Structures are given as structure tokens and as C-alpha cells.
C-alpha positions in Angstrom: 0.0 0.0 0.0 1.4 3.4 -0.9 1.6 6.0 1.9 0.6 8.8 -0.5 -1.1 8.9 -3.9 1.4 9.0 -6.7 0.8 12.6 -7.7 1.1 13.8 -4.1 4.2 11.7 -3.5 5.8 13.2 -6.6 5.1 16.7 -5.4 6.4 15.9 -1.9 9.6 14.5 -3.3 10.1 17.7 -5.4 8.9 20.4 -3.0 9.4 19.1 0.5 10.9 21.6 2.9 12.8 19.1 5.0 14.6 21.5 7.4 11.4 23.4 8.2 9.5 20.1 8.6 12.0 18.8 11.0 12.1 22.0 13.0 8.3 22.2 13.3 7.8 18.6 14.3 10.6 18.5 16.9 9.4 21.8 18.3 5.9 20.5 19.0 6.3 16.8 19.4 9.8 16.3 20.7 12.7 14.4 19.0 11.2 10.9 19.2 7.8 11.7 17.8 9.0 14.7 15.8 11.3 12.5 13.7 8.2 10.6 12.5 7.3 13.8 10.6 3.5 13.8 11.1 3.4 17.3 9.7 5.1 17.7 6.3 5.7 21.2 4.9 6.5 22.3 1.4 9.5 24.6 1.0 7.2 27.6 0.3 5.6 27.4 3.8 6.5 30.5 5.9 6.9 29.8 9.6 5.9 33.2 11.0 5.2 31.9 14.6 5.7 28.5 16.1 4.3 29.0 19.5 1.4 27.7 21.4 0.5 24.0 21.2 -0.3 21.6 18.4 -2.1 18.3 19.0 -3.0 15.4 16.6 -5.8 13.2 17.9 -4.6 10.0 16.2 -1.5 7.9 16.4 1.4 9.8 14.8 2.4 8.7 11.3 4.5 10.3 8.6 2.7 12.8 6.5 -0.6 12.9 8.4 -0.8 16.7 7.9 0.4 18.0 4.5 0.8 21.7 4.0 1.6 23.5 0.7 1.8 20.6 -1.7 -1.6 20.3 -3.5 -2.8 23.0 -5.8 -5.4 24.0 -8.5 -4.9 24.8 -12.2 -4.9 28.5 -11.1 -2.1 28.1 -8.5 1.6 28.9 -9.1 4.8 28.0 -7.5 5.2 31.5 -6.2 2.4 31.2 -3.7 3.5 30.9 0.0 1.6 29.2 2.7 1.8 30.7 6.2 2.0 29.0 9.6 1.3 31.5 12.4 0.4 29.7 15.6 0.4 31.3 19.0 -2.6 29.6 20.6 -3.9 26.0 20.3 -4.2 24.0 17.1 -5.7 20.5 17.2 -6.0 18.2 14.2 -8.3 15.2 14.9 -6.6 13.2 12.1 -5.3 13.5 8.5 -5.5 16.9 6.8 -4.3 18.4 3.5 -3.8 22.2 3.3 -3.0 23.2 -0.3 -0.5 25.7 -1.7 -1.1 29.2 -0.5 -3.1 28.2 2.6 -2.6 30.5 5.5 -3.5 29.6 9.1 -3.3 32.0 12.1 -4.2 31.1 15.7 -3.9 33.9 18.1 -2.9 33.7 21.8 -5.6 32.1 23.9 -7.5 31.0 20.8 -8.3 27.5 19.6 -8.6 26.0 16.1 -9.9 22.4 15.8 -9.8 20.6 12.5 -11.6 17.3 12.0 -10.4 14.2 10.3 -10.0 14.0 6.5 -10.0 17.8 6.0 -8.9 19.3 2.8 -8.3 22.8 1.4 -7.5 22.8 -2.3 -5.4 26.1 -2.3 -5.1 29.8 -1.4 -7.5 29.9 1.5 -7.1 31.5 5.0 -8.2 30.6 8.5 -7.8 33.4 11.1 -8.7 32.3 14.6 -8.7 34.7 17.5 -11.3 33.0 19.7 -12.5 29.6 18.5 -13.1 27.9 15.2 -14.3 24.2 15.0 -14.3 22.4 11.7 -15.9 18.9 11.5 -14.8 15.7 9.8 -14.6 15.2 6.0 -14.9 18.8 5.1 -13.7 20.2 1.8 -12.8 23.8 1.2 -12.2 25.2 -2.2 -9.8 28.2 -3.0 -9.9 31.9 -1.9 -12.0 31.1 1.2 -11.6 33.2 4.4 -12.8 32.1 7.9 -12.5 35.0 10.3 -13.9 34.9 13.9 -12.9 38.5 14.7 -13.5 42.0 13.3 -9.8 42.6 13.6 -10.3 46.1 15.2 -12.3 46.7 18.4 -14.6 49.6 18.9 -16.2 50.8 22.2 -19.2 52.6 23.5 -19.0 55.9 25.3 -19.0 53.9 28.5 -15.9 52.1 27.2 -17.7 48.8 26.7 -16.4 46.6 23.9 -19.0 46.5 21.2 -17.7 43.9 18.9 -16.2 40.9 20.9 -14.7 38.0 19.0 -17.1 35.2 18.1 -17.1 31.5 17.2 -17.3 29.6 14.0 -18.6 26.0 13.8 -18.5 24.0 10.5 -20.3 20.7 10.8 -19.2 17.3 9.4 -19.0 16.6 5.6 -19.4 20.3 4.5 -18.3 21.7 1.2 -17.4 25.3 0.8 -17.2 26.7 -2.7 -14.5 29.2 -3.8 -14.4 32.7 -2.5 -16.7 32.2 0.5 -16.4 34.6 3.4 -17.3 33.0 6.8 -17.5 35.5 9.6 -17.8 35.3 13.4 -20.9 33.7 15.0 -21.5 31.5 12.0 -22.6 27.9 12.2 -22.9 25.6 9.2 -25.0 22.4 9.7 -23.4 19.0 8.8 -23.8 17.9 5.2 -24.3 21.4 3.9 -22.9 22.9 0.7 -22.0 26.6 0.5 -22.1 28.2 -2.9 -19.2 30.2 -4.3 -19.1 33.8 -3.3 -21.4 33.5 -0.3 -21.1 35.6 2.8 -22.0 33.8 6.1 -22.6 35.7 9.3 -25.2 33.8 11.2 -26.3 30.3 12.3 -27.5 27.7 9.8 -28.3 24.9 12.2 -30.3 22.8 9.7 -28.3 19.9 8.1 -28.0 18.9 4.5 -28.7 22.3 3.1 -27.6 24.4 0.1 -26.6 27.8 1.4 -25.9 30.7 -1.0 -25.9 34.5 -1.2 -24.4 37.6 0.3 -25.7 37.6 3.0 -26.3 33.9 2.7 -29.7 32.1 3.0 -30.8 28.5 2.8 -31.8 27.9 -0.8 -32.6 24.1 -0.7 -32.9 21.4 2.0 -32.4 17.7 2.1 -29.5 17.6 -0.3 -26.4 15.3 -0.4 -22.9 15.6 -1.7 -23.0 11.9 -2.8 -25.5 9.6 -4.5 -27.6 7.4 -2.2 
């Protein structure tokens, strides 16, 4: 049995950033487990911050988390991925984060990513409070998840008016290209989000087609696969 599909294995052989991969894994998992290389980085991955904690909720194996290798026909070799971790990052299992993917987890924030997660390319997750992504989720390109407004504003009584929120993406969700997912959004399991949608509220129903800016439920009782 091959550890990786042939096309991914070829890209890893050509583009693997071995020194960065060794540094990152030993930093978070120690020498013994770090040398297993559960996280493998392409050479174009920028390590902006390697702080906080990283957990993998499955037995550690080589290449469980791949960052910066996969791409789309619109991607180029010039695109950099970014690793900027100051808080807590937890992978529940295997994950693939394509070329140009950027992940930031602020201090005291937590990002949880479910098993069999994939970003095709060029998407960003900026977590300053809490973001939870379920199992078997697929993200297309140019997607942004943002659980903060970035800049606070206050009332005349000095009360914070726009606190950070939380984002929850259920299991088996598919987000089309150029979606913007803002704080306090919830996406029900089995849902598909159409390209170019803007989400800023809770969609608790499962198996829905969500579309629009701002987004609304367009259809219910849908499925990503044939029954």
C-alpha cells in the first residue's frame, strides 16, 4: 500500500521543505515523535510563529498533515503558505492544506480541525477566539474564515461593542470558492455553501444548500453523494 497517492508523493519529493518540517515537528512533538514527521511542509511554507500547542488526535504517522503541496490549475509555484500559531491548534486526524493556505491562531484562541479535512489552495483561517471544523470537510480556494472583526470599537461607556465570536462548521461540509465566513457563523453538517457566499449567522439545519451575500438557505435535504 502506498503511503501517499502517486501525484502527491511526486510533489512531496520535489517540493518538501525538510529542514522546516524537522524543526516544526521536533518543536511541537519532541525528538522521538517529531522525527516521525507527522506534519510535512513544502518549501514555500513560511513559519511566522511556532508558539502555542499543536495536537494530533490520532497515532502519529508520517505525512498525516500535508501543507503547501496540493494546488489547483490556477495556482503557481510563487504562492506561499503561512503557519502563524500562538494559541492551540488541534488536528483530529489527517488533513491536507494546499498551496497558498494561511493559518493563524492567536494567543488564547483554539482552532480544531476534523479528520479528512482538505483545502485545495489559497484559503485562509484566522482564529482569534474559537473555530471548529468537522470531519470530511472540503474547502475550495480563496476562502476566508474570520472569527474576529480585527479592530475593536467601544461605546461611550468604554464597553467593547464587537467581541470576538465563534465559527462552527459541521461534518461533511463543502465550501465553494471565495466564501467569506464571519464570526458567530454555524454551518450544519452535510451542507454545501455556494461560491461567493457571505455567512454571518447560524444555519443549524443539516444537508442544506446555502448561498448569497448575505447567505440564506436555498434548498434542503441535499447530499454531496448519490444514495
